[in-house]
C-alpha positions as CSV (number, residue, x, y, z in Angstrom):
1,M,14.4,-6.1,4.5
2,A,14.3,-4.1,7.9
3,Y,17.5,-3.6,7.0
4,I,17.0,-1.5,3.5
5,G,13.4,-0.4,3.7
6,G,13.0,1.0,7.5
7,A,11.3,4.1,7.6
8,R,13.4,7.5,7.8
9,V,13.0,9.5,11.1
10,S,12.1,12.7,11.4
11,G,14.7,14.8,13.5
12,C,18.4,14.6,14.1
13,V,19.2,10.9,14.3
14,F,22.7,11.7,16.4
15,C,20.6,13.8,18.7
16,D,18.0,11.2,19.3
17,R,20.4,8.2,19.7
18,A,22.9,9.9,22.3
19,Q,18.9,10.6,24.4
20,S,17.6,7.2,24.5
21,D,18.6,4.9,27.1
22,D,19.1,1.2,25.1
23,D,22.2,1.9,24.0
24,R,22.5,-1.0,22.0
25,A,19.3,-0.2,20.1
26,S,20.6,2.5,19.5
27,L,24.0,1.4,18.1
28,I,26.1,3.2,20.8
29,L,29.4,1.4,21.3
30,H,30.6,4.1,24.6
31,R,29.3,7.3,25.8
32,G,32.7,9.7,27.1
33,E,31.9,13.2,29.4
34,R,31.3,16.0,25.8
35,C,31.2,13.0,23.1
36,F,30.0,9.3,22.4
37,V,30.5,6.9,19.4
38,I,28.3,5.4,17.4
39,M,28.4,2.3,14.5
40,N,26.4,3.7,11.8
41,L,23.4,1.8,10.9
42,Y,24.2,2.6,6.8
43,P,27.8,1.3,6.8
44,Y,30.5,2.2,4.1
45,S,32.0,-0.5,5.5
46,T,31.9,-3.5,8.8
47,G,32.7,-1.5,11.6
48,H,31.6,1.7,10.7
49,A,31.7,4.3,13.3
50,M,31.3,8.0,13.6
51,I,32.4,9.3,17.4
52,V,30.4,12.6,18.0
53,P,29.7,15.7,20.5
54,Y,26.1,15.0,22.4
55,R,26.8,19.4,21.0
56,H,23.8,19.4,18.3
57,V,26.6,21.9,15.6
58,A,27.7,21.6,12.4
59,D,31.6,23.2,12.4
60,P,34.6,23.0,14.5
61,E,34.4,26.1,15.4
62,E,31.7,25.5,17.0
63,L,33.3,23.6,19.4
64,P,34.6,24.1,22.4
65,V,38.5,23.0,22.9
66,E,37.8,20.9,25.8
67,T,35.4,18.6,23.0
68,L,37.1,18.4,20.3
69,C,40.3,17.4,22.6
70,E,38.5,14.2,23.5
71,M,37.1,13.3,20.0
72,G,41.1,13.7,19.7
73,E,41.4,10.9,22.6
74,L,38.7,8.9,21.4
75,L,40.2,8.2,18.3
76,P,42.9,5.7,18.3
77,V,41.1,4.0,20.8
78,C,38.7,3.8,18.0
79,V,41.4,2.5,16.3
80,S,42.8,0.5,18.5
81,H,40.0,-1.7,19.4
82,A,38.4,-1.8,15.7
83,R,41.9,-3.2,14.7
84,R,42.0,-5.9,17.3
85,T,38.4,-7.3,17.3
86,L,38.1,-7.4,13.8
87,G,41.2,-7.2,12.0
88,C,41.8,-5.0,9.7
89,E,44.8,-3.4,7.9
90,G,43.6,-0.1,7.8
91,F,41.0,2.8,7.8
92,N,39.7,5.6,6.0
93,I,38.8,8.4,8.5
94,G,37.6,12.1,8.7
95,M,34.6,14.7,8.2
96,N,32.7,15.4,5.6
97,L,31.4,19.5,6.1
98,G,27.8,19.9,5.1
99,N,26.0,19.0,1.8
100,V,28.7,20.8,-1.0
101,A,31.2,18.0,0.9
102,G,28.9,15.4,0.9
103,A,27.9,15.2,4.3
104,G,25.0,12.5,5.4
105,I,24.2,14.4,8.8
106,A,25.8,17.7,7.6
107,D,23.5,20.4,10.7
108,H,25.7,17.3,13.3
109,L,29.2,17.2,12.6
110,H,30.7,13.2,13.1
111,E,33.7,11.9,12.1
112,H,34.3,8.9,10.4
113,I,36.3,5.9,11.0
114,V,35.6,3.1,8.7
115,P,37.8,-0.3,9.2
116,R,39.3,-1.0,5.6
117,W,40.7,-4.7,4.1
118,V,42.9,-5.6,1.2
119,G,40.2,-6.2,-1.7
120,D,37.1,-6.0,0.9
121,A,35.2,-4.0,-1.7
122,N,36.4,-4.7,-4.7
123,F,34.5,-3.6,-8.0
124,M,31.1,-4.4,-6.5
125,P,30.1,-0.3,-4.9
126,I,32.0,1.8,-8.4
127,L,30.0,-1.3,-10.8
128,A,27.6,-2.5,-8.9
129,S,26.4,0.2,-6.3
130,T,26.5,-1.9,-3.8
131,T,28.3,-2.3,-0.3
132,V,29.7,-6.3,0.6
133,M,29.2,-7.0,4.0
134,P,30.3,-10.1,5.9
135,E,28.3,-10.6,8.5
136,L,25.7,-8.8,10.5
137,L,25.4,-5.1,12.2
138,P,24.4,-6.9,15.6
139,T,27.3,-9.0,15.6
140,T,30.0,-6.6,15.2
141,Y,28.1,-4.4,17.8
142,A,28.3,-7.1,20.0
143,K,31.9,-7.6,19.2
144,L,33.5,-3.9,19.2
145,R,30.7,-3.6,22.4
146,A,32.9,-6.5,23.8
147,E,36.4,-4.4,23.1
148,F,34.9,-1.4,24.9
149,E,34.2,-2.7,27.7
150,R,36.9,-4.6,28.6
151,G,38.5,-2.1,30.7
152,Q,36.5,-2.4,33.5
153,F,35.5,-6.0,33.5
154,D,38.6,-8.5,33.3
155,R,36.0,-11.9,32.4
156,L,33.2,-11.7,29.8
157,R,29.3,-13.8,30.3
158,L,28.7,-15.6,27.8
159,V,25.2,-16.3,26.7
160,V,25.1,-19.0,24.2
161,L,21.6,-21.0,22.7
162,D,22.0,-23.4,20.9
163,P,20.9,-23.9,16.8
164,D,17.6,-24.2,17.6
165,A,17.1,-20.7,20.2
166,R,15.0,-22.8,22.8
167,R,18.2,-23.9,24.7
168,V,21.5,-21.5,26.7
169,L,24.5,-23.4,28.5
170,V,24.5,-23.3,32.6
171,D,26.9,-24.1,34.9
172,P,24.1,-26.3,36.8
173,R,26.9,-26.3,40.2
174,N,26.5,-22.7,40.5
175,H,23.9,-21.8,38.2
176,R,25.6,-20.0,35.7
177,F,26.3,-18.3,33.3
178,P,29.7,-19.6,31.8
179,G,33.1,-17.3,31.5
180,A,36.0,-16.2,30.0
181,L,38.6,-14.8,31.2
182,L,40.0,-11.9,28.7
183,K,43.4,-12.0,27.0
184,R,45.5,-8.9,26.8
185,E,46.1,-9.4,23.4
186,E,43.2,-11.0,22.3
187,A,39.9,-9.5,21.4
188,A,37.4,-10.1,23.6
189,W,34.9,-11.8,21.3
190,R,37.7,-14.1,20.7
191,S,38.4,-15.2,23.7
192,G,34.3,-16.0,24.3
193,V,35.2,-18.1,21.4
194,E,37.8,-20.6,22.8
195,A,36.8,-20.5,26.1
196,L,33.7,-22.5,24.8
197,R,36.2,-24.5,22.3
198,E,37.6,-26.2,26.5
199,F,33.6,-27.1,26.7
200,G,33.4,-28.5,23.0
201,V,30.9,-25.6,21.6
202,L,31.4,-24.5,18.2
203,A,29.4,-21.2,18.8
204,H,29.9,-17.8,16.9
205,V,28.4,-13.9,18.5
206,V,25.2,-12.7,17.8
207,D,24.4,-10.3,19.5
208,W,25.1,-8.0,22.9
209,A,23.7,-9.8,26.3
210,G,25.4,-7.7,28.7
211,A,23.5,-3.9,30.1
212,P,21.6,-2.3,26.9
213,S,23.5,1.2,28.5
214,T,26.9,1.2,28.3
215,R,26.7,3.7,31.4
216,A,25.4,0.7,33.8
217,S,28.5,-1.1,35.4
218,K,27.1,-4.8,35.0
219,P,29.4,-7.5,33.6
220,A,29.8,-7.6,29.2
221,A,28.1,-10.0,28.3
222,L,27.8,-12.0,24.8
223,L,25.1,-13.8,23.1
224,M,26.7,-16.4,20.9
225,Q,25.1,-19.3,19.2
226,S,26.1,-23.0,18.7
227,R,26.8,-24.7,16.1
228,S,26.1,-28.2,17.8
229,E,23.9,-29.7,20.3
230,S,27.4,-31.2,22.0
231,V,28.6,-30.3,25.2
232,E,31.4,-31.3,27.5
233,S,30.5,-31.2,31.5
234,P,30.3,-29.3,34.3
235,L,28.0,-26.7,31.6
236,A,24.5,-28.2,30.4
237,W,21.1,-27.4,28.3
238,I,18.5,-25.6,30.3
239,E,14.9,-24.3,28.3
240,I,15.0,-20.6,28.3
241,A,11.9,-20.7,30.2
242,E,13.1,-22.6,32.6
243,L,15.9,-19.2,33.7
244,Q,13.7,-17.7,35.2
245,S,13.5,-20.7,38.0
246,L,16.9,-20.6,38.6
247,P,18.6,-19.0,41.8
248,L,20.8,-17.0,39.1
249,D,22.3,-14.3,40.9
250,E,21.3,-9.8,39.8
251,A,23.3,-9.6,36.1
252,D,22.4,-13.1,35.3
253,R,18.6,-12.5,36.1
254,E,18.8,-9.4,34.5
255,I,20.4,-11.4,31.4
256,A,17.5,-14.6,31.0
257,A,14.9,-11.7,31.4
258,R,16.4,-10.0,28.0
259,L,16.1,-13.9,26.5
260,H,12.2,-13.2,26.3
261,D,12.1,-9.6,24.4
262,P,11.8,-10.8,20.6
263,A,13.8,-8.1,19.8
264,L,16.9,-9.9,21.2
265,I,16.0,-13.5,20.0
266,A,13.7,-12.8,16.4
267,E,14.8,-15.9,15.0
268,P,17.4,-19.1,15.1
269,S,20.6,-17.2,13.1
């Protein structure tokens, strides 16, 4: 209901999001020098992202060539990350310039990248005026954000909640969250799921647990939730309230502090 009944904001959504320090809340996946990549809050399809220049212009002829080149360079990156992360079979890519062309935000140019699957839309948008979304936006954001950040890190931190979202998995030998080595041809989030299977943990991605800002040089981290309380040694369940008393490293302490944020853990999913 928060998604479909949220209050509309005044001003330019893209400019407001670009000026925010909380990229997770703003659904910003990547920040370049002249452009950024953001997910659509009201997507046509799962993983619907947009390449947006920081400069507030309505038409491509108003952009300097350097910005247009960066948009062009980001396009294959977005396609590659979406294909590996979501397993999509095709894309709709393009711009709507002007209200008459169907631009939802006509004053600020942006390029749509919409993943597609065979039979994804079916009759729903035509006959039922309904978009089919198989997973929540925070989950898709976390998967794509991990893929965008895999260039900085070869490991992924895994912050795993129990089914009631009251405890979290920790390695008591070094007081750290478990991690996963990223495999070259495998989506980052899948590497995390497979790493947990080795400890007998079946978990799914819930949200992004790493640094909110894409500017931060912090390790990538996924918030996940286990389907059961079973776990094999050496991992152990620790109450979230007890995390602050452990000798965690700086990055893990920041993650642990955010686990008390109601916006990150609203309720067990």
